[in-house]
N, C-alpha and C positions, 0 to 999 in steps of 0.2 A: 358790767356786773350782770350776772346771770339771774333770771327770774323764772319762776314757774309760769308757764303760759299755754294757753290753748289758742293758737293763732289759726283762724279759718278765713280762707278766701274763696269766694265763690264768683264765677265768671262765665262768660259765653265765648266759646271759641268763634272768632270772627269769621273764619273760613267755613266752618261746617254748621255754626249756629247752635251747636250742642252745648248744654251746661256742663260745667265741671266744678269740682271743689278740691282745694288744697288744704290739708290740716297738718299743723305742726304742733306737737305738744311735748311738754318736759321742761326741764331747766335749760333755757336757751339764753346765750349772751345777747344783751338788747342790740349791740352793734350788728350782730349776725342777722338778727330778726329784721332789722331796718334794711340791711343789704339785701335780704331775700325779698322783702316787699318791693324794693326799688327795682330788682332784676325782674320780678314778676310783671311789674307795670311796664318796663321797657319791652319785655317779650310781646305783651299784648298789644302794645302801641306800634309795633313794627310788624311788617309782613316779610321782612328780609330773612329768608331761611337760613343763610349762611351765618347771620348774627345769632339766631337761636341756637344753632348747632354748637356755636363756639362757647356758649355759657356752660360751664361745668362746676363741679363742687369746689374746685380750687378757687374760682373766681367768686363764688358766693361766701367763701371763707376768707376773711381779710386777716391774715396773720399778723400783719403790722399793728393791728389794733389790740392785740393780746397783751397781757401783762408780761413783764420780763421773766418772772418765774415760770410761766407757762411756755414762753419761748425757750427757756433754758431746758425745760423738761422735754419739749419736742425734739430739741437739738440732741440731747442725750440719747433719747430712745432712737433717733434716726442715725446718728454717727457713732455712738459709744455703746452699742448694744452688746458688744463682746469685749471683755477684758477691762483692765483697770485704766483710769484716766485721772488727771489732776485738774484743779481749777484753772490752771494756766492753759491746759489743752481746750477746755471749754471756752475760755475767753478768746483764744485764737480762732477757733471754729465760729464762734458767734460773729466776730468781725467779718469772716468770709461769707457766711450764710445770709446774715442780715444786713450787711454792709453798714454796721453801726459799731461804734466803740462802746465797751462796757467796762466798768471799773472792776478790778480784781476783787475789791470788797463786796461788790454787788454780786459777783459770781459765787463767792464763798458763802454769802448769806443764802442765796437760792439753793446751793447745794446742801447746806446745813438744813434747810427746811424740807428739802426733798428726802433727806435721811431721817430727820427726827419726827417731822409731822406726817408726811405722806408715806414713809416707809418703803420707797421704792429703790433706795440706794443702800448699799452696805459700804463701810469705810474701814481703812486701815491706816496705820502710821501716825506719827506725832503731828502736832499742828503745823509744824513747818514743812512736813513732808507728807501731808495727808493725800491719799488716793481714794477714789471712789469706784464702785462697780454697780451696774444696774442689776436689780433682781428681776430677772425676766418673767418669772411666774406672776409678779405682782402687777405687771403692766400689760398682759395680754389683751385685756378689753381695750386699753388705750391704744395699743398697736393697731387693732382692728378698726377703731374709730378714726385714727389718723390716717389710715390707709384708705378709708372710704372718702376722706376729704382730700386725697391725693397729696398728702404731706410727705409721703415716702416715695 
């Protein structure tokens, strides 16, 4: 669950002795905030430079802890940004990308919500032959955000 926060961390660089501050503000998922705190503490407790260099945004962002709807959204933006797709296409890609089974009814529910609530999908066809397409203009900010987190 995301909550509005102003996370501030102050410390002293163990090598130079100089103080520093890290500030994160906005609506941040609690799991992400805890992961960030954990990595900051690991960085400060180790002097192994190779370890510090290996930490990047992808490690700080634990995609497995996201809700299924958000995973489906990321999957669609990443893999189906051009052309029409079906819930079966999403179900197959979900299995490949996340190495998890997902029910067809769950995929359909996520697609319905991304269409009706979020408005990032358009759809066509009858219920039995429904197809969806991403409305790229409505997800430009999300694409940039996910790119920063190295999800693409």
